[in-house]
C-alpha positions as a LaTeX table, in Angstrom:
\begin{tabular}{lrrr}
\hline
Residue & $x$ (\AA) & $y$ (\AA) & $z$ (\AA) \\
\hline
Met1 & 113.31 & 163.79 & 106.91 \\
Lys2 & 115.49 & 163.01 & 109.90 \\
Ser3 & 119.11 & 161.99 & 109.72 \\
Ala4 & 120.13 & 158.67 & 111.18 \\
Ala5 & 121.87 & 158.62 & 114.55 \\
Asn6 & 125.63 & 158.93 & 114.56 \\
Gly7 & 127.42 & 155.61 & 114.12 \\
Ala8 & 130.32 & 154.21 & 116.07 \\
Ser9 & 133.60 & 156.04 & 115.87 \\
Thr10 & 135.80 & 154.82 & 113.03 \\
Ser11 & 138.92 & 156.35 & 114.51 \\
Ser12 & 141.18 & 153.55 & 115.62 \\
Val13 & 144.49 & 153.05 & 117.32 \\
Glu14 & 147.39 & 151.23 & 115.70 \\
Val15 & 151.01 & 150.42 & 116.46 \\
Thr16 & 152.86 & 151.47 & 113.32 \\
Asn17 & 156.41 & 150.44 & 114.25 \\
Ile18 & 158.41 & 148.89 & 117.09 \\
Ser19 & 162.14 & 149.45 & 117.59 \\
Ala20 & 164.72 & 148.64 & 120.27 \\
His21 & 163.97 & 152.07 & 121.81 \\
Gly22 & 160.17 & 152.15 & 121.83 \\
Phe23 & 157.16 & 152.06 & 119.57 \\
Trp24 & 155.05 & 154.38 & 117.46 \\
Leu25 & 151.33 & 154.63 & 118.01 \\
Trp26 & 148.84 & 156.12 & 115.52 \\
Leu27 & 145.83 & 157.61 & 117.28 \\
Ala28 & 143.25 & 160.15 & 116.17 \\
Gly29 & 145.23 & 161.24 & 113.13 \\
Lys30 & 148.49 & 161.75 & 115.02 \\
Glu31 & 151.55 & 159.57 & 115.58 \\
Tyr32 & 153.13 & 159.27 & 119.03 \\
Phe33 & 156.46 & 157.70 & 120.03 \\
Leu34 & 156.44 & 155.84 & 123.34 \\
Pro35 & 160.06 & 155.31 & 124.41 \\
Phe36 & 160.70 & 152.32 & 126.64 \\
Ala37 & 162.61 & 154.63 & 128.99 \\
Asp38 & 159.32 & 156.42 & 129.79 \\
Phe39 & 157.01 & 153.42 & 129.34 \\
Pro40 & 159.01 & 150.45 & 130.71 \\
Trp41 & 155.98 & 148.13 & 130.87 \\
Phe42 & 156.40 & 147.49 & 127.16 \\
Lys43 & 160.16 & 146.90 & 127.00 \\
Asn44 & 160.13 & 143.13 & 127.43 \\
Ala45 & 156.60 & 142.56 & 126.15 \\
Lys46 & 155.77 & 140.26 & 123.27 \\
Val47 & 155.04 & 142.05 & 120.01 \\
Ala48 & 151.55 & 140.52 & 119.97 \\
Asp49 & 150.86 & 142.01 & 123.42 \\
Ile50 & 151.95 & 145.50 & 122.33 \\
Leu51 & 149.77 & 145.25 & 119.23 \\
Asn52 & 146.73 & 144.17 & 121.26 \\
Ile53 & 145.27 & 147.56 & 122.24 \\
Glu54 & 141.75 & 148.38 & 123.33 \\
Arg55 & 140.48 & 151.92 & 122.99 \\
His56 & 138.11 & 153.05 & 125.72 \\
Gly57 & 136.76 & 156.45 & 124.76 \\
Asp58 & 138.70 & 159.18 & 123.04 \\
Arg59 & 141.62 & 159.42 & 125.45 \\
His60 & 142.06 & 156.06 & 127.20 \\
Leu61 & 144.00 & 153.01 & 125.95 \\
His62 & 144.28 & 149.58 & 127.53 \\
Trp63 & 146.68 & 146.70 & 126.82 \\
Pro64 & 144.84 & 143.72 & 128.37 \\
Ala65 & 147.67 & 141.16 & 128.22 \\
Leu66 & 150.02 & 143.62 & 129.94 \\
Asp67 & 147.43 & 145.12 & 132.32 \\
Val68 & 148.55 & 148.62 & 131.26 \\
Asp69 & 146.22 & 151.61 & 131.04 \\
Leu70 & 147.36 & 154.94 & 129.59 \\
Thr71 & 145.56 & 158.14 & 128.82 \\
Leu72 & 146.47 & 160.36 & 125.91 \\
Asp73 & 147.71 & 162.96 & 128.42 \\
Met74 & 150.14 & 160.41 & 129.89 \\
Ile75 & 151.47 & 159.67 & 126.41 \\
Glu76 & 151.78 & 163.34 & 125.47 \\
Asn77 & 153.27 & 164.40 & 128.83 \\
Pro78 & 155.09 & 161.45 & 130.44 \\
Arg79 & 157.17 & 163.76 & 132.68 \\
Ala80 & 153.96 & 164.94 & 134.37 \\
Tyr81 & 153.42 & 161.36 & 135.61 \\
Pro82 & 156.65 & 160.45 & 137.43 \\
Leu83 & 155.51 & 157.07 & 138.75 \\
Ile84 & 157.77 & 154.60 & 137.00 \\
Tyr85 & 157.44 & 150.83 & 137.21 \\
Lys86 & 160.49 & 149.17 & 138.83 \\
\hline
\end{tabular}
């Protein structure tokens, strides 16, 4: 007897909280804080636009309404990516 092929990944991404200083993101069993100081694209965004996240693979996130793409490495190490939106 053969096992069925693996199904789609059930691991999702979710914004768990938004504050005046940034927002918390739950991804792959871990919570990340994205401060607006390091991720200014989200500071003046609508809540609905921050909540609207698409996950592309294990390490890539896209916010379509904001045209923002981030990798997990960018979230974990924002100082390694010094390009800041002005």
